[in-house]
C-alpha positions in Angstrom: -22.2 59.7 -177.6 -20.8 56.2 -176.9 -23.5 53.5 -176.6 -23.7 51.8 -173.2 -22.0 48.4 -172.9 -24.4 45.6 -172.7 -24.2 43.6 -169.4 -25.5 40.6 -171.3 -22.5 40.6 -173.5 -20.1 40.6 -170.5 -22.0 38.0 -168.5 -21.5 35.3 -171.2 -17.7 35.3 -171.3 -17.5 35.6 -167.5 -19.7 32.5 -167.0 -17.7 30.6 -169.6 -14.5 31.5 -167.8 -15.9 30.4 -164.5 -17.0 27.1 -166.0 -13.6 26.5 -167.5 -11.8 27.3 -164.2 -14.1 25.0 -162.3 -13.4 22.1 -164.8 -9.6 22.7 -164.4 -10.0 22.7 -160.6 -11.8 19.3 -160.7 -9.1 17.8 -163.0 -6.3 19.1 -160.7 -8.1 17.6 -157.7 -8.6 14.2 -159.4 -4.9 14.1 -160.4 -3.8 15.0 -156.9 -6.0 12.2 -155.5 -4.6 9.8 -158.0 -1.0 10.7 -157.2 -1.6 10.5 -153.5 -3.2 7.0 -153.9 -0.2 5.8 -156.0 2.3 7.2 -153.4 0.4 5.5 -150.6 0.3 2.1 -152.3 4.0 2.4 -153.2 4.9 3.2 -149.6 2.8 0.3 -148.3 4.6 -2.1 -150.7 8.0 -0.8 -149.8 7.3 -0.8 -146.1 6.4 -4.5 -146.0 9.5 -6.3 -144.8 10.7 -9.5 -146.4 10.1 -12.6 -144.4 13.0 -14.1 -142.5 13.7 -17.3 -140.7 14.0 -15.6 -137.3 10.7 -13.7 -137.6 8.5 -13.6 -134.5 4.9 -12.5 -134.0 3.3 -15.8 -135.1 -0.2 -16.9 -135.6 -1.3 -20.5 -135.0 -3.3 -22.2 -137.7 -4.4 -25.9 -137.9 -4.2 -27.5 -141.3 -5.2 -31.2 -141.7 -4.8 -31.8 -138.0 -1.3 -30.2 -137.9 -0.7 -27.1 -135.7 1.5 -24.5 -137.5 3.0 -21.4 -135.9 3.5 -19.1 -138.8 5.1 -15.6 -138.6 2.8 -12.9 -139.8 5.3 -11.7 -142.5 5.3 -15.1 -144.1 1.7 -14.9 -145.3 1.2 -14.1 -149.0 -2.3 -12.8 -148.4 -3.3 -10.6 -145.5 -6.8 -12.0 -145.2 -5.4 -15.4 -144.2 -3.7 -14.0 -141.1 -6.1 -15.3 -138.4 -6.0 -18.0 -135.8 -7.9 -21.3 -136.3 -8.5 -24.0 -138.9 -7.4 -23.5 -142.5 -8.1 -25.5 -145.7 -4.8 -24.1 -147.3 -2.1 -21.7 -146.4 -0.3 -19.5 -148.9 3.2 -18.3 -147.9 6.0 -16.4 -149.4 9.5 -17.6 -148.5 12.9 -16.3 -149.4 15.5 -19.1 -149.8 19.2 -18.5 -149.7 20.3 -20.7 -152.5 23.4 -18.8 -153.4 25.4 -17.1 -150.6 26.6 -14.5 -153.1 23.2 -13.5 -154.4 19.9 -12.2 -153.1 17.5 -14.6 -151.6 15.2 -16.4 -154.0 11.5 -15.7 -153.6 9.4 -18.9 -153.5 5.6 -19.2 -153.2 4.5 -22.1 -151.0 0.9 -23.3 -150.7 0.4 -25.8 -148.0 -2.4 -28.3 -148.4 -3.6 -31.7 -147.1 -1.6 -34.3 -148.9 -4.7 -35.9 -150.3 -5.3 -32.8 -152.4 -2.1 -32.7 -154.3 0.0 -35.3 -156.3 3.7 -35.1 -155.9 5.7 -34.0 -159.0 7.9 -37.0 -158.5 4.8 -39.3 -158.9 3.6 -37.4 -162.0 7.0 -37.9 -163.6 6.3 -41.6 -164.4 2.5 -41.5 -164.4 2.0 -38.4 -166.6 5.0 -36.5 -167.9 7.0 -39.5 -169.2 4.2 -40.1 -171.8 4.2 -36.5 -172.9 7.9 -36.0 -173.6 9.1 -34.7 -176.9 12.1 -36.4 -178.5 15.5 -35.0 -177.4 16.5 -33.1 -174.3 17.1 -29.6 -173.2 20.3 -28.6 -171.5 21.4 -25.8 -169.3 21.0 -27.1 -165.7 23.8 -29.3 -164.4 22.5 -32.5 -162.9 19.0 -32.2 -164.3 17.5 -33.5 -167.5 15.1 -31.1 -169.3 12.4 -32.6 -171.5 9.9 -30.5 -173.4 6.2 -31.6 -173.3 4.1 -32.1 -176.3 1.6 -29.3 -177.2 -1.3 -31.6 -176.5 -3.6 -31.4 -173.4 -2.5 -27.9 -172.5 1.3 -28.6 -172.2 2.4 -26.3 -174.9 5.6 -24.3 -174.0 6.3 -26.3 -170.9 9.4 -28.2 -169.9 10.0 -30.8 -167.1 13.3 -30.8 -165.3 14.2 -33.8 -163.2 17.1 -35.6 -161.5 17.4 -38.9 -163.4 19.6 -40.6 -160.8 17.4 -40.4 -157.6 14.7 -42.8 -156.6 12.8 -39.8 -155.2 13.8 -37.2 -157.8 13.7 -33.4 -157.8 11.0 -32.7 -160.5 9.8 -29.3 -161.6 7.5 -28.3 -164.5 8.3 -24.9 -166.0 6.2 -22.8 -168.3 7.4 -20.1 -170.8 7.0 -16.6 -169.4 4.0 -14.5 -170.3 6.2 -11.4 -170.6 9.2 -11.5 -173.0 12.5 -11.2 -171.2 11.2 -12.7 -167.9 12.4 -16.1 -166.6 10.2 -19.2 -167.0 7.9 -19.9 -164.0 8.2 -23.3 -162.3 5.8 -25.4 -160.2 6.8 -28.3 -158.0 4.7 -30.3 -155.6 6.2 -32.3 -152.7 4.7 -34.4 -150.0 5.9 -33.8 -146.4 6.3 -36.3 -143.6 3.8 -34.3 -141.6 1.0 -35.4 -143.9 0.9 -32.1 -145.7 1.8 -31.2 -149.3 3.6 -28.1 -150.5 3.0 -26.6 -153.9 6.0 -24.5 -154.7 6.3 -21.7 -157.4 9.6 -20.0 -158.4 11.6 -18.6 -161.2 13.5 -21.1 -163.4 16.7 -19.3 -162.5 16.5 -21.2 -159.1 17.0 -24.5 -160.9 20.7 -23.9 -161.1 20.8 -24.4 -157.3 18.4 -27.3 -157.2 20.6 -29.4 -154.9 20.4 -26.7 -152.2 16.7 -26.1 -152.7 15.3 -28.7 -150.3 17.9 -28.0 -147.7 16.9 -24.4 -147.5 13.2 -25.3 -147.8 13.4 -27.7 -144.9 14.7 -24.9 -142.7 11.7 -22.7 -143.4 9.0 -25.4 -143.2 10.6 -26.9 -140.1 10.5 -23.5 -138.5 6.7 -23.5 -138.5 6.2 -27.3 -137.8 5.2 -28.3 -141.4 7.8 -31.0 -142.0 
């Protein structure tokens, strides 16, 4: 006579199987949530239109006593999109420096003039005393001078127009990621009493003569000049 099968023996593998199935279900759910989140973030990034000169839907902000009417798409950070007074305004601009190429992205932070020294003033007051011997070529019309590694200037190069009394001056740092272009900073003072701190890829230096012409169109559009 066959001995009866113990229900205790069957219960253990069944409970183990149920536990494993529950764990797999949780993992599948978490993966699905993660994929949905990534898709949502990607769709949001892709759906955000590039700023253009003819953009409408503006917000008025007052910076250092200057009223600026800024299109919503120009703001770099969404939390800055509000009416009223501002201590600084961070924008993203796309300058057409080469008619045969895509527009060049430029970050522009607007500040009161008293809070930022112009790069052209720093050229003689600071950079000139930090230059290494020799020059760096590659940008027609501009002189490139590497800065000494002292005082945090390691890996940085200053590009400037040696013929102008109010020269184009940009300081560019080596990229953090290999294969990426160097990143440049340039600060200018505007007749409005504001200053603009500009950030852009070093590839834009090839079109430095066109840079201020295009920039004036964007800043003039919001009343910042």
